[in-house]
ROLUMVO-330434 format. One record per residue (C-alpha): residue in three letters; x negated, y, z negated. Coordinates in nm, 4 decimals. Example, Ala and Ser with C-alpha at 12.3 -4.5 7.8 and 13.67 -1.06 7.14 Angstrom:
<lofis>
> r px py pz
> ALA -1.2300 -0.4500 -0.7800
> SER -1.3670 -0.1060 -0.7140
</lofis>
This chain:
<lofis>
> r px py pz
> MET 1.0534 -9.8855 -1.6338
> GLY 0.9004 -10.1083 -1.3669
> ILE 1.0566 -10.2820 -1.0682
> CYS 0.9946 -10.6232 -1.2317
> ASP 1.1114 -10.5481 -1.5857
> GLY 1.2150 -10.8673 -1.7634
> ARG 1.1142 -11.0990 -1.4796
> THR 0.8673 -11.3822 -1.5339
> VAL 0.6160 -11.4745 -1.2670
> ILE 0.3827 -11.7721 -1.2339
> ILE 0.0700 -11.6869 -1.0318
> THR -0.1706 -11.9628 -0.9330
> GLY -0.5405 -11.8956 -0.8933
> ALA -0.4949 -11.5807 -1.1005
> GLY -0.8289 -11.5858 -1.2830
> GLY -0.9958 -11.3588 -1.0298
> GLY -0.9728 -11.1857 -0.6922
> LEU -0.6282 -11.1418 -0.5466
> GLY -0.4547 -11.3444 -0.8187
> ARG -0.5984 -11.1238 -1.0913
> ALA -0.4848 -10.8118 -0.9044
> TYR -0.1362 -10.9595 -0.8635
> ALA -0.1194 -11.0467 -1.2337
> GLN -0.2257 -10.7006 -1.3439
> THR 0.0144 -10.5248 -1.1060
> PHE 0.3102 -10.7461 -1.1963
> ALA 0.2429 -10.6780 -1.5644
> ALA 0.2200 -10.3037 -1.4994
> GLU 0.5658 -10.3266 -1.3380
> GLY 0.7138 -10.4934 -1.6467
> ALA 0.6879 -10.8630 -1.5645
> ASN 0.5869 -11.1426 -1.7986
> VAL 0.2929 -11.3121 -1.6266
> VAL 0.1772 -11.6730 -1.6411
> VAL -0.1874 -11.6593 -1.5338
> ASN -0.2634 -12.0041 -1.3963
> ASP -0.6203 -12.0988 -1.3051
> ILE -0.8266 -12.4160 -1.3366
> ARG -1.0903 -12.1948 -1.5010
> ARG -0.9347 -12.1545 -1.8444
> GLN -1.1749 -11.8828 -1.9571
> ALA -1.1061 -11.6788 -1.6453
> ALA -0.7310 -11.7050 -1.7048
> GLU -0.7723 -11.6019 -2.0673
> ALA -0.9837 -11.3028 -1.9661
> VAL -0.7095 -11.1787 -1.7327
> VAL -0.4487 -11.2270 -2.0056
> ALA -0.6643 -11.0268 -2.2465
> GLU -0.6815 -10.7419 -1.9938
> ILE -0.3046 -10.7447 -1.9484
> VAL -0.2314 -10.7541 -2.3208
> ALA -0.4808 -10.4744 -2.3865
> ALA -0.2895 -10.2631 -2.1340
> GLY 0.0399 -10.3307 -2.3152
> GLY 0.1669 -10.6159 -2.0988
> LYS 0.2795 -10.9709 -2.1690
> ALA 0.0925 -11.2719 -2.0311
> LEU 0.0145 -11.6375 -2.0923
> ALA -0.3005 -11.8239 -1.9866
> ASN -0.2501 -12.1640 -1.8271
> ASP -0.4873 -12.4129 -1.6639
> GLY -0.2303 -12.6709 -1.5526
> ASP -0.2726 -12.8808 -1.2383
> ILE -0.0838 -12.7286 -0.9440
> THR -0.1509 -13.0301 -0.7197
> SER 0.0741 -13.2758 -0.9030
> LEU 0.4433 -13.2675 -0.9874
> ALA 0.3613 -13.3646 -1.3456
> GLY 0.1255 -13.0691 -1.3706
> ALA 0.3833 -12.8375 -1.2141
> HIS 0.6511 -12.9504 -1.4621
> ALA 0.4119 -12.8758 -1.7490
> ILE 0.3304 -12.5287 -1.6136
> VAL 0.6983 -12.4400 -1.5749
> ALA 0.7802 -12.5787 -1.9208
> ALA 0.5067 -12.3626 -2.0752
> ALA 0.6389 -12.0542 -1.8961
> ILE 0.9958 -12.1158 -2.0105
> ALA 0.8836 -12.1834 -2.3683
> ALA 0.6954 -11.8525 -2.3737
> PHE 0.9333 -11.6263 -2.1830
> GLY 1.2713 -11.7986 -2.1570
> ASP 1.2846 -11.8493 -1.7810
> VAL 1.0951 -11.7994 -1.4539
> GLN 1.2139 -11.5916 -1.1588
> VAL 0.9044 -11.5643 -0.9379
> LEU 0.6360 -11.7986 -0.8061
> VAL 0.3248 -11.6670 -0.6319
> ASN 0.1310 -11.9519 -0.4702
> ASN -0.2131 -11.7955 -0.4437
> ALA -0.4722 -12.0583 -0.5377
> GLY -0.7022 -12.1709 -0.2599
> VAL -1.0326 -12.3310 -0.1738
> LEU -1.2696 -12.3380 0.1240
> ARG -1.4682 -12.6230 0.2758
> ASP -1.5902 -12.4492 0.5914
> HIS -1.7615 -12.6437 0.8691
> MET -1.7304 -12.6668 1.2445
> PHE -1.4578 -12.9187 1.3289
> LEU -1.6913 -13.2010 1.4338
> SER -1.8888 -13.1655 1.1100
> LEU -1.5909 -13.1960 0.8749
> THR -1.5704 -13.4916 0.6392
> GLU -1.2544 -13.6580 0.5126
> GLU -1.3228 -13.5013 0.1746
> ASP -1.3529 -13.1534 0.3302
> TRP -1.0176 -13.2024 0.4983
> ASP -0.8345 -13.3621 0.2059
> THR -0.9578 -13.1108 -0.0540
> VAL -0.8292 -12.8142 0.1441
> MET -0.4974 -12.9839 0.2204
> ARG -0.4498 -13.0856 -0.1436
> VAL -0.5110 -12.7422 -0.2924
> HIS -0.3287 -12.5399 -0.0272
> LEU -0.0423 -12.7530 0.1027
> ARG 0.0145 -12.9861 -0.1942
> GLY -0.0478 -12.6955 -0.4302
> HIS 0.2176 -12.4914 -0.2519
> PHE 0.4618 -12.7840 -0.2632
> CYS 0.4518 -12.8903 -0.6271
> LEU 0.5435 -12.5739 -0.8182
> ALA 0.7918 -12.4617 -0.5519
> ASN 0.9623 -12.8012 -0.5675
> VAL 0.9867 -12.8007 -0.9463
> LEU 1.1072 -12.4420 -0.9675
> GLY 1.3390 -12.4837 -0.6697
> ASN 1.5139 -12.7702 -0.8467
> HIS 1.5277 -12.5642 -1.1667
> TRP 1.6882 -12.2713 -0.9857
> ARG 1.9301 -12.4956 -0.7938
> ALA 2.0489 -12.6472 -1.1222
> GLN 2.1047 -12.2991 -1.2622
> LYS 2.3055 -12.1985 -0.9549
> LYS 2.5196 -12.5111 -0.9707
> ALA 2.5858 -12.4396 -1.3388
> GLY 2.7292 -12.1013 -1.2420
> ALA 2.4330 -11.8778 -1.3270
> VAL 2.3255 -11.5854 -1.1111
> VAL 1.9922 -11.6759 -0.9493
> ASP 1.7650 -11.4095 -0.8020
> ALA 1.4454 -11.6059 -0.7472
> ARG 1.1375 -11.5630 -0.5294
> ILE 0.8776 -11.7896 -0.3716
> ILE 0.5798 -11.5984 -0.2347
> ASN 0.3347 -11.8128 -0.0392
> THR -0.0129 -11.7319 0.0865
> THR -0.1058 -11.7884 0.4481
> SER -0.3966 -11.6230 0.6294
> GLY -0.5033 -11.4686 0.9568
> ALA -0.6839 -11.7992 1.0021
> GLY -0.3498 -11.9782 0.9796
> LEU -0.1760 -11.7365 1.2150
> GLN -0.4459 -11.7050 1.4827
> GLY -0.7060 -11.9718 1.3990
> SER -1.0643 -11.9211 1.2816
> VAL -1.3854 -12.0770 1.4114
> GLY -1.5454 -12.2972 1.1463
> GLN -1.2223 -12.3199 0.9476
> SER -1.0062 -12.5779 1.1229
> ASN -0.9034 -12.7411 0.7937
> TYR -0.8221 -12.4075 0.6294
> SER -0.6463 -12.2797 0.9439
> ALA -0.4331 -12.5943 0.9656
> ALA -0.3362 -12.5699 0.5986
> LYS -0.2522 -12.2006 0.6191
> GLY -0.0549 -12.2507 0.9402
> GLY 0.1372 -12.5250 0.7626
> ILE 0.2168 -12.2867 0.4785
> ALA 0.3625 -12.0319 0.7216
> ALA 0.5889 -12.3015 0.8712
> LEU 0.6790 -12.4292 0.5238
> THR 0.7937 -12.0793 0.4299
> LEU 1.0384 -12.0686 0.7222
> VAL 1.1988 -12.3963 0.6142
> GLN 1.2122 -12.2971 0.2468
> ALA 1.3851 -11.9715 0.3388
> ALA 1.6449 -12.1535 0.5498
> GLU 1.7157 -12.4268 0.2950
> LEU 1.7028 -12.2334 -0.0313
> ALA 1.8990 -11.9172 0.0494
> ARG 2.2237 -12.0796 -0.0694
> TYR 2.0750 -12.1052 -0.4188
> GLY 1.9710 -11.7405 -0.4487
> ILE 1.6060 -11.8118 -0.3644
> THR 1.4028 -11.6191 -0.1084
> ALA 1.0765 -11.7415 0.0435
> ASN 0.8217 -11.5198 0.2135
> CYS 0.4516 -11.5468 0.2839
> LEU 0.1601 -11.3090 0.2970
> ALA -0.1609 -11.3050 0.4976
> PRO -0.3862 -11.0862 0.2802
> ALA -0.7201 -10.9310 0.3653
> ALA -0.9182 -10.8299 0.0576
> ARG -1.2431 -10.8721 -0.1306
> THR -1.2426 -11.2094 -0.3063
> SER -1.5010 -11.4712 -0.3918
> MET -1.4123 -11.6454 -0.0652
> THR -1.4473 -11.3388 0.1587
> GLU -1.7602 -11.2207 -0.0243
> GLY -1.9151 -11.5573 0.0490
> ALA -1.8127 -11.5539 0.4152
> MET -1.8642 -11.1862 0.5084
> PRO -2.0300 -10.9981 0.2201
> GLU -2.1346 -10.6865 0.4130
> LEU -1.7915 -10.6315 0.5658
> VAL -1.5995 -10.6441 0.2372
> LYS -1.8554 -10.4596 0.0231
> LYS -1.7128 -10.1836 -0.1960
> PRO -1.7941 -9.8421 -0.0473
> ALA -1.9891 -9.5866 -0.2453
> HIS -1.7228 -9.3232 -0.1781
> GLY -1.3683 -9.2962 -0.0447
> PHE -1.0844 -9.5431 -0.0118
> ASP -1.1818 -9.9036 -0.0878
> VAL -0.9989 -10.0830 0.1938
> TRP -1.0880 -10.4274 0.0601
> ASP -0.9709 -10.3734 -0.2999
> PRO -0.7339 -10.6630 -0.3888
> ARG -0.5023 -10.4186 -0.5658
> ASN -0.4050 -10.2787 -0.2253
> VAL -0.2513 -10.6135 -0.1329
> ALA -0.0862 -10.6592 -0.4728
> SER 0.1710 -10.3891 -0.4027
> ILE 0.3652 -10.5877 -0.1397
> VAL 0.3420 -10.9077 -0.3450
> VAL 0.4947 -10.7381 -0.6486
> TRP 0.7667 -10.5761 -0.4379
> LEU 0.8523 -10.9152 -0.2882
> GLY 0.8808 -11.0504 -0.6436
> SER 1.1141 -10.7729 -0.7545
> VAL 1.4928 -10.7457 -0.7471
> GLN 1.4584 -10.4958 -0.4619
> SER 1.3574 -10.7649 -0.2097
> ALA 1.6617 -10.9952 -0.2349
> HIS 1.7566 -10.9300 0.1293
> VAL 1.4149 -11.0257 0.2716
> THR 1.3387 -11.3908 0.3368
> GLY 1.1592 -11.6087 0.5896
> ARG 0.9111 -11.3372 0.6826
> CYS 0.5324 -11.3277 0.6980
> PHE 0.3603 -11.0056 0.5978
> GLU 0.0016 -10.9053 0.6719
> ALA -0.1654 -10.6610 0.4328
> LYS -0.5053 -10.4942 0.4171
> GLY -0.5966 -10.1635 0.2558
> GLY -0.3125 -9.9269 0.3400
> GLU -0.1990 -10.1402 0.6364
> LEU 0.1216 -10.3443 0.6218
> SER 0.2887 -10.5346 0.9049
> VAL 0.5266 -10.8218 0.9714
> ALA 0.3675 -11.1028 1.1714
> ASP 0.5515 -11.2163 1.4833
> GLY 0.5348 -11.5962 1.4950
> TRP 0.5700 -11.8567 1.7641
> ARG 0.8838 -11.8133 1.9739
> THR 1.0154 -11.9687 2.2951
> GLY 0.8882 -11.7790 2.5980
> LYS 1.0336 -11.7467 2.9461
> ILE 1.1840 -12.0732 3.0722
> ASN 1.1447 -12.2058 3.4269
> ASP 1.4208 -12.4659 3.4711
> LYS 1.4151 -12.6834 3.7828
> GLY 1.7350 -12.8619 3.6826
> MET 1.5709 -13.1990 3.7312
> ARG 1.2497 -13.3800 3.6423
> TRP 0.9265 -13.2124 3.7467
> VAL 0.6808 -13.4005 3.9647
> PRO 0.3399 -13.3791 3.7931
> ALA 0.1612 -13.2601 4.1085
> GLU 0.3913 -12.9583 4.1480
> LEU 0.3403 -12.8202 3.7981
> GLY 0.0121 -12.6339 3.8608
> PRO 0.1617 -12.3153 4.0118
> ILE 0.4601 -12.3306 3.7729
> VAL 0.2327 -12.3342 3.4657
> GLU 0.0186 -12.0545 3.6117
> LYS 0.3301 -11.8404 3.6623
> LEU 0.4516 -11.9055 3.3081
> LEU 0.1092 -11.8186 3.1642
> ALA 0.0912 -11.4987 3.3698
> GLU 0.4294 -11.3879 3.2353
> ALA 0.3636 -11.4870 2.8721
> VAL 0.2388 -11.2512 2.6007
> PRO -0.1308 -11.3378 2.5538
> ALA -0.2190 -11.5057 2.2245
> GLN -0.4314 -11.3148 1.9769
> LYS -0.7941 -11.4164 1.9889
> VAL -0.9121 -11.6805 1.7446
> TRP -1.1188 -11.5271 1.4630
> GLY -1.4873 -11.5664 1.5371
> THR -1.4542 -11.5639 1.9165
</lofis>
């Protein structure tokens, strides 16, 4: 018996790295897994691994960046497994440059895959689950989004990626607030693991050690993702988790700090000492990655 027995999960970008680890771990916990990846052969290879281990999985290379593609992915999942209870938005792409060197294509590609990719499947499934709820069914559904330390603190050379991942964190808050009435939770994760993206950006840091605990193994991060997709997590929504190795934490987002209220309009020239006082009393921001 696994904590996801009988549940069906769609995982995007599941042909390698973190997505592959999520797919394998969900399957090991009893879930039916839709392995979505634009690389069809990679998706099929992950499905073969899952089936060989006794699990159930379906390979899919549908387009996550269009509503038509999302409808087709969901239809395939329902045809194979009857329904869907969990969505893991994992697929991503990098187009790293310093901000002044970015092109429109660099910006739009990252926004399309991350933000539009997070929107389409969640919108289609959210409407599917809402219809079920309105028809009187019991809905226990999950949206699990992927943000990043770059989205939470910023990262030099990744302004497009940081903006997209920050947008995903904010999107998660709104989804959680709007969708709770339909039995849907929404949470996000900022993972740190060895993937094709991190191996390209920092190969020595994420290299597998010769001995001992492999901190950067993607399977370490998969544990919290699978728990969030299980029936055990129904009470948790609107939160952002950070995971790396054996480390797990809940990120503390933007919040209103101490207020200095004059009770009338400020004169611009008098604001200098007021701002300095507010900054001195505020919790310092975490440093931007790369500084």
